[in-house]
C-alpha positions in Angstrom: 29.7 -3.0 -11.2 26.8 -3.2 -13.5 23.4 -4.2 -12.0 21.2 -5.9 -14.7 18.1 -4.0 -15.5 19.1 -1.0 -13.4 22.3 0.9 -13.8 25.8 1.1 -12.5 27.7 2.0 -9.3 31.3 2.9 -8.9 32.8 2.1 -5.5 36.3 3.3 -4.9 38.8 4.4 -2.3 41.2 6.9 -3.9 40.2 10.5 -4.2 41.8 10.8 -7.7 39.3 8.2 -9.0 36.2 10.1 -8.0 35.9 11.8 -11.4 35.5 8.4 -13.0 31.8 8.5 -12.1 31.2 11.3 -14.5 33.4 9.8 -17.2 31.7 6.4 -17.1 28.2 8.1 -17.0 29.1 10.0 -20.2 30.5 7.0 -22.0 27.9 4.5 -21.1 24.7 6.5 -20.3 24.3 4.5 -17.1 23.3 6.1 -13.8 26.3 6.2 -11.4 26.6 6.5 -7.7 30.0 7.3 -6.1 31.1 6.4 -2.6 34.4 7.4 -1.1 36.6 6.0 1.7 35.3 2.5 1.4 37.0 -0.7 2.5 37.3 -4.1 0.7 34.7 -5.4 3.1 32.3 -2.8 2.0 32.9 -3.7 -1.7 32.2 -7.4 -0.9 29.0 -6.5 1.0 27.8 -4.3 -1.9 28.4 -7.2 -4.4 26.6 -9.6 -2.1 23.5 -7.3 -1.9 23.5 -6.0 -5.4 21.2 -8.7 -6.7 18.6 -8.0 -4.0 18.4 -4.2 -3.9 17.5 -1.6 -6.4 20.3 1.0 -6.9 19.0 3.7 -4.5 18.2 1.1 -1.8 21.7 -0.4 -2.1 23.3 3.1 -1.7 21.1 3.7 1.4 22.1 0.3 2.8 25.8 1.1 2.7 25.2 4.9 3.1 27.0 5.2 6.4 29.9 6.3 4.3 30.2 9.7 2.8 28.0 10.0 -0.1 29.3 11.9 -3.1 27.5 12.8 -6.3 24.9 11.0 -8.3 25.6 11.3 -12.0 23.5 10.8 -15.0 24.4 10.9 -18.7 24.3 14.4 -20.2 25.8 16.1 -23.1 27.4 19.2 -21.5 25.6 21.8 -19.5 22.8 22.4 -22.0 20.7 19.5 -20.6 17.4 20.5 -19.1 16.1 19.2 -15.8 12.5 19.0 -14.7 11.9 18.6 -10.9 8.8 16.7 -9.9 7.7 17.2 -6.3 5.3 16.0 -3.6 5.3 15.8 0.1 7.5 12.7 0.3 9.1 12.6 -3.1 7.9 9.0 -3.4 4.2 8.6 -4.3 2.7 11.5 -6.3 6.1 12.8 -7.5 7.0 9.5 -9.1 3.6 9.4 -10.9 4.1 13.0 -12.0 7.5 12.0 -13.3 6.0 9.1 -15.3 3.3 11.3 -16.7 5.8 14.0 -17.8 8.1 11.3 -19.3 5.1 9.9 -21.3 4.2 13.4 -22.4 7.8 14.1 -23.5 8.0 10.9 -25.6 11.5 10.0 -26.7 13.2 13.2 -25.5 15.7 11.4 -23.3 18.0 14.4 -23.1 15.6 16.0 -20.7 16.2 14.6 -17.1 13.4 14.4 -14.6 14.1 14.0 -10.9 11.8 13.6 -7.9 12.3 15.8 -4.8 10.4 15.9 -1.4 9.1 19.0 0.4 12.4 19.4 2.2 14.2 19.8 -1.1 15.9 16.4 -1.0 16.4 14.4 -4.2 14.6 11.2 -3.6 17.1 8.7 -5.1 20.2 10.3 -3.5 19.0 12.1 -0.4 21.0 15.2 -1.5 19.6 18.7 -1.7 18.3 20.1 -5.0 21.4 22.3 -5.1 23.3 19.1 -6.2 21.6 19.5 -9.5 23.7 22.5 -10.3 26.3 21.8 -12.9 24.4 18.8 -14.2 22.1 20.8 -16.4 19.6 23.6 -16.3 16.5 23.3 -14.2 13.6 24.6 -16.3 10.6 23.9 -14.1 9.4 22.5 -10.8 6.1 20.6 -11.2 4.0 19.1 -8.4 2.5 19.9 -5.0 5.5 21.7 -3.5 7.1 24.9 -4.7 10.8 24.6 -3.8 11.3 28.3 -4.7 14.4 27.7 -6.8 15.5 31.1 -8.0 14.6 31.8 -11.6 12.9 28.4 -12.0 9.1 28.6 -12.5 6.7 26.5 -10.5 3.9 24.6 -12.2 1.3 23.4 -9.6 -0.1 19.9 -9.7 -3.5 21.5 -10.5 -2.1 23.4 -13.5 -0.4 20.3 -14.9 -3.4 18.1 -14.5 -5.8 20.7 -16.0 -3.7 21.4 -19.0 -2.3 25.0 -18.5 0.9 23.5 -17.0 1.6 21.4 -20.1 1.3 24.5 -22.2 3.7 26.4 -19.9 6.2 23.5 -20.0 6.0 23.3 -23.7 7.0 27.0 -23.9 9.8 26.6 -21.4 11.2 23.7 -23.2 10.7 25.5 -26.5 8.9 22.5 -28.0 7.0 22.8 -31.3 3.3 23.5 -31.0 1.2 20.4 -31.0 -2.2 19.1 -30.1 -2.6 19.0 -26.3 -3.3 15.7 -24.7 -6.8 15.2 -23.3 -6.8 17.0 -20.0 -8.9 15.7 -17.0 -11.9 17.9 -16.2 -12.8 16.1 -13.0 -10.8 14.9 -10.1 -11.9 11.3 -10.7 -10.2 11.5 -14.1 -7.1 12.9 -12.5 -7.0 10.0 -10.0 -7.4 7.5 -12.9 -4.0 8.6 -14.2 -2.3 8.0 -10.8 -3.9 4.8 -9.4 -2.8 1.4 -10.6 -5.5 -0.8 -9.1 -7.7 1.2 -6.7 -11.1 2.4 -8.0 -10.7 6.2 -8.6 -14.4 7.0 -7.9 -14.2 5.3 -4.5 -10.9 7.0 -3.6 -12.3 10.4 -4.6 -15.3 10.0 -2.4 -13.3 8.8 0.6 -10.5 11.4 0.3 -13.0 14.2 -0.3 -14.7 13.3 2.9 -11.3 13.6 4.6 -10.7 17.1 3.2 -14.2 18.2 4.3 -13.6 16.8 7.8 -10.3 18.6 8.1 -11.8 21.9 6.9 -14.5 21.5 9.5 -12.4 20.3 12.4 -9.7 22.9 11.8 -12.1 25.7 11.0 -10.3 26.7 7.8 -11.0 26.6 4.1 -8.8 24.4 1.9 -8.1 25.9 -1.5 -9.0 23.7 -4.5 -5.3 22.9 -5.3 -4.7 22.0 -1.7 -7.6 19.6 -1.8 -6.3 18.0 -5.0 -2.8 17.6 -3.5 -4.2 15.9 -0.4 -6.6 13.7 -2.4 -3.9 12.5 -4.8 -1.3 12.0 -1.9 -3.8 10.0 0.3 -5.0 7.9 -2.7 -1.4 7.0 -3.7 -0.6 6.3 0.0 -3.4 3.9 0.4 -2.4 2.1 -2.8 1.2 1.8 -1.7 0.2 0.4 1.7 -2.3 -2.0 0.0 0.6 -3.2 -2.2 2.7 -4.0 0.9 5.1 -1.0 0.4 6.3 0.7 3.6 5.1 4.1 4.6 7.6 7.0 4.7 9.5 8.1 7.7 9.5 11.8 8.3 12.3 13.6 10.2 11.0 15.8 13.0 7.9 13.8 13.5 7.8 14.1 17.3 8.5 17.8 17.1 5.5 18.3 14.7 3.3 16.3 17.0 4.4 18.4 20.0 4.0 21.8 18.2 0.6 21.0 16.5 -1.3 18.7 18.8 -4.7 19.9 17.6 -3.9 19.5 14.0 -2.3 16.1 14.6 -5.4 14.8 16.3 -7.6 16.1 13.5 -5.5 14.5 10.8 -5.3 11.2 12.7 -9.0 11.1 13.2 -9.7 11.9 9.6 -7.3 9.3 8.2 -8.8 6.6 10.5 -11.6 6.2 8.0 -9.1 5.1 5.4 -7.6 2.6 7.8 -11.0 1.1 8.5 -12.1 0.9 4.9 -8.9 -0.7 3.6 -7.8 -2.6 6.7 -4.4 -0.8 6.8 -2.3 1.0 9.4 -1.2 4.4 8.3 2.3 5.2 9.7 2.6 8.2 12.0 5.1 9.6 9.6 2.3 10.1 7.1 0.3 12.0 9.6 3.3 14.3 10.1 3.5 14.9 6.4 -0.1 16.1 6.2 0.2 18.2 9.4 3.2 20.0 8.0 1.6 20.4 4.6 -1.4 22.1 6.3 0.9 24.4 8.1 2.6 25.5 4.9 -0.6 26.1 2.9 
């Protein structure tokens, strides 16, 4: 079925038809999701909900069935893939993807996917290994290094300050050109990410949080760790202010049990954001930050 303004999904029952997903993707250029072992009732339910759900949400809604591959249009295995990452794969990673796409211009043969810190592709929930065979990953860009063999990592700090763009230009073998104006201050960085919140205010509030965490945990946060946290928290506040739900994080209770001191420190630090913006930050977001601090 074709979803207006979005893409397409193939729902089928017979195993021999599974390859149709790739065939249709190549011929139409549409994004295809394939589900197997479905019933007529499931097809009817999908049609009923198609007008109300974006593609990835509809797949999740009926995702109790085995989920196969997510296809996108590509001309052979020569296609290049850029992986954008952040803690959740939702907030900063999607902004990074948009920035890279804008920087690339009309080079649509280069695919960009968002992946969370656990290595799951945001739209499909599959591991990054599912990208194999769909093209050649050339770089991971963002706040999380997935440590994909032979794929260089460009940190969020490098990308925002310009060096990362030059590295990506070399990796993609793009012709030399004038570099875009690169942010010299974190406020300018936030201005590229935020849609309606005031960057200066968010910089001040989130910088206070990083200082509070450094003090309460007795550890120094490196500059790029501070940038990652400030960008993540700013995007989180904006999503919650816009009425979007916070993210659920698997293993949340285990993280809280293993790191009670860090959990309390993060919860207390983020309380300032809740008060300033009259929002409630989900405990899953606390778990993200605690785990991030453990891995830095």
